[in-house]
Structures are given as C-alpha cells and as structure tokens.
N, C-alpha and C positions, 0 to 999 in steps of 0.2 A: 731332715727332721728325725729326732731320735724315735725309734719304734715304741719305746715305753711311753713317751709323751703322746704319740699318736693314739696308742691303744687306751690311754687314760682319757683322752678327749672323746673317743668313740664311746667308751663306757659311760662317761658323763652325759653324753647326748642321749644314749639309750635310757639312762635312769630318768632323764628329763621327759622323754616320750612316755615312759612307764607312769610317771607322776600325772601326766596329762590324761592318760587313759584311765587313771584311777578316779578322776572326777566323774560326777554323776552324768548320765545321758538320758534325756527325756524325749519321748516322742509323743506329741500332742495330736489328738484326733478330734476335730479337723486341725490341719496344720496352720490355719489362720482363721480369724472370725471377722468377716466383713459385713458391714451395714447392719450390725445389731441395733434394733430400734430401742429408743429410750423406754424403759419400763419392761422390756421383754427379757426373758431369760433363755440361756443356752447351756446345755449340758456338755461339758468338755471332758473327754477321757484322756488318759495318758498312760503310757508305758514307761517305766523307770528302771534303769539299770545302774546299780551302785555296788561296786566291789567292796566299799567301806561300810556297809550297812551295820556291821556290828559296832561301829564307832558312832553311830548316829543316835541322837535322842528323839528327834522328830523331824518331820518335813513340813515346810510352810509354803503356801501359794501366795506369792506377793504380786500386787497390781502396781504398775508404774505410776499411774495417776488415778487415785480413788475418786476424784471428782468425776471422771468419765465412766468408770466401771467399777463394779464391786464383786467379790467372790464370797459365796456361802461355803460352809465346811472347808475352810481353807487350811486347817491343821491336821496332819496325819501323824500318828505315833508309829513307832517301830512295829508294834504288834499288828496294827491295821495294815501296814505296808506288807509285812511278811505274810499275813493271812491271805493276801490277794496274789501271791506269786504263782506263776505258771511254771517256773523252773527255778533253779538255784540262784539265778542272777536277775531275772526280769520280774517286775512287780507291776500290777495294774491298779489304777485308781480313777476317780473322777470328782469333778467339782462343778458347781452351778455358777455361771457368769451372768451378771445382771447389768444391763446398760442403764447408766444414770444420766449422762448428758453428752451431747454431741462432741466428737473429737477423736483423737487417736491415742492409744495407750498400748500396754503390753502386759503379759503375765509371764512370770517365771517361777520355778520351784527352787526353794532353797533348802539344802540339806544342813540341818543344825547338828553339829557334832557335840559329843559329850565334853570334849576337851576345847580349849579356846584356840582361836586362830586356825581352825581346820574346816571351816564351813565351805561348802561348794554350791554353785548356782548353775541352773540349767540354762539352755538357750531360751530365747524369748518367743512367746506366742503373741503375734501381732494382732491387735484388735482395733476395729473402727466402729464407732457408734454414730447413728444418725437419728435425727428427730423424727417423730411420727408425722407423716404429711397430713396436715389438716386442710380442710376445704378452704378455710380463711387464708392460709398461706398460698394455696394454688391460685385463689382469686387475686391475691395481691400481686404475684409474679406476673400473671397473664394481663391484669389491668395495667400494671406499670409498663410492660412491653407495648400494650395497645396505646396507652397515652403518649409514650415516647414517640411511637410511629405517627400518631395523629398530630403531635406537636411539630414533627419535622415536616409533615405535609403542610401544615399551617405555616411554618417558616418559609417553605418554598413558594407558597402563595403570596407571603407578605414581602419577600425580598424584591427590592427595586434594583434591577441589574444596572440601570443608568447610574444610580448612586454608587454602586460597588465599582463600576468602571471608572467613575470620577475619582473615587478614593485611590484606586489602584494606579491612576496616572501619577500620583505622587506617592510611591510605594514604600517610602522610608518608615512610616509608622506601622503599616501592615507587616513589613519585614521584621521589624523589631518585635512586634507582637508574636509573629509566628516563631521566631527564634526562642523567645521566652517560653512559648507554649510547648514546643516539641523538641527543645534542646535542654533548657535549664530544668524544667519541670520533671521530665523523666529521670534526669540525673540526680535531682534533689530527692525524689521519691526512692530511687535505687539506693542512694547513700544513706538516707535515713532509715530505710528498711533494714539494710545490712547492719547499721550501727545499733538499732533498738531491738529488732526481733531476732530470735533464734529460729523460729519457724519459717521454712520456705514458703508455706502457704500464706502466711501473713505478709511476707515480703512481696509475694506476687500480687496479692490484693492491693497493697499500697502502690506498687509499680504500675499495675493496670490503671489505677486511678490517675496517677501522675502522667500517663500517656494519653489520657482521654482528652477530647476536644473541649472547647469552651461550651459552657451550659447555656441554655435559654435564659436562665436567671441573670446571666451577666448583662444582658440587654436592659433588663428591669432595673438592676442596681446602677447601671450607668446613667439611666434617666434620673433616678432618685438622687444620685450624687452629682448631677449636673455635668456629666461627661459627654464626649463626642459620641452620640448615638450612631451616626452614619459609620464611623470607624468601628464601633463595637459590632454592628451588624455585619459589616464586611469581614472582620476577623472571625466571627462566629461561623459565617458561611464558608470561609476559606479552611478553617480548622476542621470543620465537620467533613468536608470533601477530602481534606488531606489525611484524615484519620483512617481512611481505607488503606493508605499506603504506609503512614507513619507509625501506626500502632503495631501492625505486623512486623515492620522493620525493627522497632525496639524489642518486641517480644521474641522475635526469631534470633536476635543477636545477644543483647544484654540479658534478656529474660532467661536464656538457657543457663546462665551461670547461677540462677537461683535454685536450681534443682540438682540432686545427685542423680546417679545413673539409674535408680530404681523408679524415678518419677518422670512421667511423660507429659509434656505440655500438649494439649489438644489444639494443635495449630489449625487443623481443618474447621473445627467447631468455631474457633475464634474468628477466622476469615468469613465464614458463613454469617456469623452473628453481625460482624461489621458491615457486610454487604446489605443485610436486612435492615440495618439502621440507615444506610445512605439512600437505598431505593425510595423510601418515602419522600425524602427531599426532592428527588428527581420527579416524583409524581406531582408534588406541589408546584414545581416549575412548569410542568406540562399543563396543569390546571390554569396557572397564570396566563399561559400562552393561548389556550384554546377556550377556556371558560373564565373570561375576565370578571364576570359578575360574581361567580363563586370565589374567585381569588380576592375580590374586594371585601367580601364578607370574612374571609380568613384573615385579612390584614386588621380588620376591626376587632376581632376577638383574640388576636395573638397575645397581647399583653395580659388580658385577664386569664386566658387559658394557661400561660406560664405560671402566673401566680397560683391558680387553682391547682395545677399539677404539683407545684412545690408544696402546697398545703396538704394535698392529698397524700403525697408520698411520705411527709413527715408524720401526719396525724394517723392515717391508716397503717402506714408502714410501722410506726411505733407500736400500735395495738396488735397487729398481726405478728410482729416479730420481737415481742418483749424478751424472748430468750436470748436475744443478741446482746442485750445490756449485761447479761451475766458474763459475756465474753470480754467486756470492756475491762481493761487493766490500765494502770498508769502508763505502761509502754504504749498501748493503743492510742490513748489520749494525747500523749506527748508527740507521737509520730504524726498523728493527723494534724495537730496544731502546728507543728514546724512545717510540714509539707504545704499547708494552705497559706499560712501567714507569710512564710518565705516566698511564696508565689506572688502575693501582693507586693512584697518589698522588692523583689527582683524586677517585676514589671515596672514599678514606679521608678526605681533607680535607672534602669536602662533607658526609659522614656525621658527621664530628667537629663541624663548625661548627654543625649543627642539634641537637647534643647527644645523639646516638644512643649507646646502650650499646656496649661493646666488641664483643659478638657481632654486632650489626647493622653496625658499622663493617667488620668482617672480611667479612661476607657481601657488603656493597655494593662494597667494594674489589675483592674477588675476581671478583664478577660483572661488574664494569666492565672489568677488565683481561683476563680470560679470555674470549676470543671464540671463536666456532665456526669453527675453521680448516677443518673439512670442508665446511661450506656455501660458504665463499669459494672453495675450491679447485674444488669440483664446479661451482659457479656460473661461474667463469672458464672451466673446461674445456669446458663445454657451450655457452657463450655466445660466445666469441671464436674466431676462426680461428687456425690455426697460422701462424707460431710465436708469435703474440701471447699465446695462452692459457698456453703454457709460460713465457714471459717475465714475464707478469703474476703467475703463481703463485709466483715467487721471494719476493716480499714476504710473503705469508701463511706460506710454509714457514719463512722466517727468524724471523718473529714467533712461531710455534709453538715454535721451538727456544728462543728467549729467554724465553718465557712462564713455564716452571717455575722458573727460576733464582731470583728473589727470594722465591717461595713456599716453595721448598726451603730456602732459607737461614733463613726465618722459622720453618718447621717444626722444623729442626734446633736453632735457638736456643731454641724452646719446650721441646723435649725436654731439652736441657742444663739449662735452668732448673728443670724439673720434677725432674730427677735430683738437682741441687744442693739443691733444697728438701727432697726426701726424705732426703737424707743429713743435713741439719741436724736434721730432725725425728727421725731415728733416733738422732742424737747426744744430743739432750735427755734422753731416758729414762735413758741410761747415766750422764749427769752427776747426774741426780736420784737414781739408785740409789746412786751412790758417796757422795752427801751423806747419804743415809738410813743407809747402813752406818757411816759415820764416827762419829756420836754413839753408836751402840750399842757400839762398840769402846771408846770413852772411858768410858762408864758401867760397862762390865764391869771396866775397869782400876781405877776408883774403888772399886767394891764389893770388889774383891779387896784393895785397900790397906786398907779399913776392917776387914776380917777379920784382917788381919795385925797 
C-alpha cells in the first residue's frame, strides 16, 4: 500500500476520533434513578463537558417518555452553564425529576447549537418509576395468593382419583389436551408477544400466561357448555402438576430469548412460586385421604368457590388496580385476544381432527383457552421487581377479560337454540291435537246428516 494513502487513512481516522471527542459528555449524579415513586421528586445533578460551548445557544433536558416522568427547569442557557463552571471545560447543573406513572424511561441532555445540524446529545440516564404501594393493593395480592392456595386445596379434596384413572386408561383425549396446553399455547403466546410487543416485559407477561396450567374456571365453563366434566377435571389436575416442570422448562429455554444481556430472569423465585402453588393441591389430596368428611365438604363448595374467586378477582382486582387500565393499548388487547381465542380454536380443531365427540371437543377447547390467570399474576408479582411485575401483569389481566367473551357467546347461543327447540316441540302436540279433533267434527256432521 502506498505510504501516502496509509497516512491519509490514519489522519482521517484521527479526525473522526477528534470529532467524537468534541461531542458533549455528561455525568449524572446519581448515575441511574431506580424505583422513583409516582408523585415523588428527585434532584439530579450533572457535570457537563462541552468543547463547543461557544457554538451553543442553550441546553435542554429531554425525557424519553413524558407519560412516565417529567423534568422541571429543563432548559439551561449558555450563561447559566458558564456561570456554574468549575474549570474551563466542566460545568455543573441540576434539575428536578418527577415520577408521573409506573414504567421505564430515560433522560438525556441535548446541546442545541446556534447553527443547524450541529446538535449533540449526551448518554442516557435510566429511570424506573413505581406506583406507591397502597394498603388496598397489598390486600389484593395477599388475598389472591390465599384464595388460589385455598382453591387448590379444595381441588385436591374434590378430585376423584378413580375417575381420573378411568379417563387415563383411554389417554388419547388427555394427551391431546396436554399437547395443546403445553406445546401450542406457549408457542402461540411467544409468537404473538414477539409480533405485537416491543417491550420484553410485556412479552414475558404474555408468555408466562401462555405457559400457565388450566384454570379452575375451565371446569365451570365445561359444565355450562355441556362438555365432558370428567375429562376437564382430569386435564386440570394433570396440567397443574405438570406446571411444576413445564413452566420452568419453557421459561429456562424459550423465555431466555425475551431478554437482553442486562435483564435477568429470576428463575429461583419462579420455581419457589410454582412449588408454593402445587403444595396446596397435595394438601387437598392428603385431606381427602385422611379426613374424608372435610374432603366431602370441599367437593360441595368447589364450584361456588371457583365462581366467587373469579368474581372477587375481577371486581376487587379492577377496583384495586384501576391504574392498570391506563397501560392497556390496542397492542395489549389484540395480543390477549389472539392468545386466548386461538387457544380455544386450536383445542377444538385438534380434538375434532382425532374424531372426539362433541363433549370432549368442548372440554379440550375450554381447558386449552381458559388458563390460570391467578397463577400467572401471583408468579409475576412475587418473582419480578417493580415496576416490571406490574407491567408484565397487564397481559394476563387483559387475557382474563377477553377469555369469557367467546364462551359467553356460545353459552347464550346454546340457550337460544334450546329455547327454540322447546318451542317447536311444544308446537307439535298442538298441531296433532287439532288434527285429531278435526276428523271427529266431520264424523259428527256426517252422522247428523244421515239421521236427517
């Protein structure tokens, strides 16, 4: 290579480095703001180095997401910056940061030049804002965890192992249900999350929901829609036990791809939370074995307990977590809708393809689409730090709202069809009666004519 060309390349590279060093350098103190509570303020100081200060008109503090945080006194002119200088190159300043709504954002300082196309920006100051913990929210989280645990104890009391063993002797339907629950649903949730969400936290929330076992509400909906209740109970029992292995399996493998190198999945917390969900089921089975009278009572109140728990979570949860509806976006609604409704569709198609009767198709479809929202919310709440736990819970909450819609439509349709069928059946005897009465009248007329 010609020495002149090599020298020109070196000079060009040095000029490039010189241009880079000419950009502003800002050191924030503190170097990041974590868990700033909504409504609270934080004073942030900064030291600024700008070799082009003569070319600047002013400096501006910019917030990445003004919905999450805001900055007071965010504009500094050249005189203010120069007046705070400690030497010829370094200048100090400060601004007040206010938390507005839970989430993640950042702050950076932009140097506005007098001439166009010469603005420079500093590195980002990362910020996380959390909501203020209210007594109501704490009561809701603790009560949901308690209710879910009690419901699993109740389920353990109500499960008839003989029925489960009888269903498992013909394992085709349970295997199809298990495959839909722990193969298709996690993949659907993962794909939809990747397609719709940019945030890995929202992707994780939907993915955790997609990996969750069947919910207790699936048994109730199976009964309402005239499905195979024995198959539904068996699938719920199997999926709940399998969640101890299947959820960590998916999270440890596919779940890792949802995060970059700076985010850590709390595997230990997730595993402990799952164990704490399965233990109550074992307690219920022990009660059934050694305290049959108590287990009999548990079987009686299982259905109403499931209904009350669903009503409680929806009603009290909505009141205690009204803030969550502010996080709902069209992406959240679409992702929840696709995940749940595709679950129903996949379960129904899989059962139909293998030639299962209508009762089994209903049970498998419902068990696939109706997932345990309580487990996913509790799991996220106890496993992730704030505000990530609240942000990730948006997807399961939205999915739980979308879940009953198609089932309710099918239930109403079934009731309308039954009413129409009953009306037709009631109309048939009336027609027959009229037809029977008509010949009698004619015969009477004929007899009267003969006597005349």
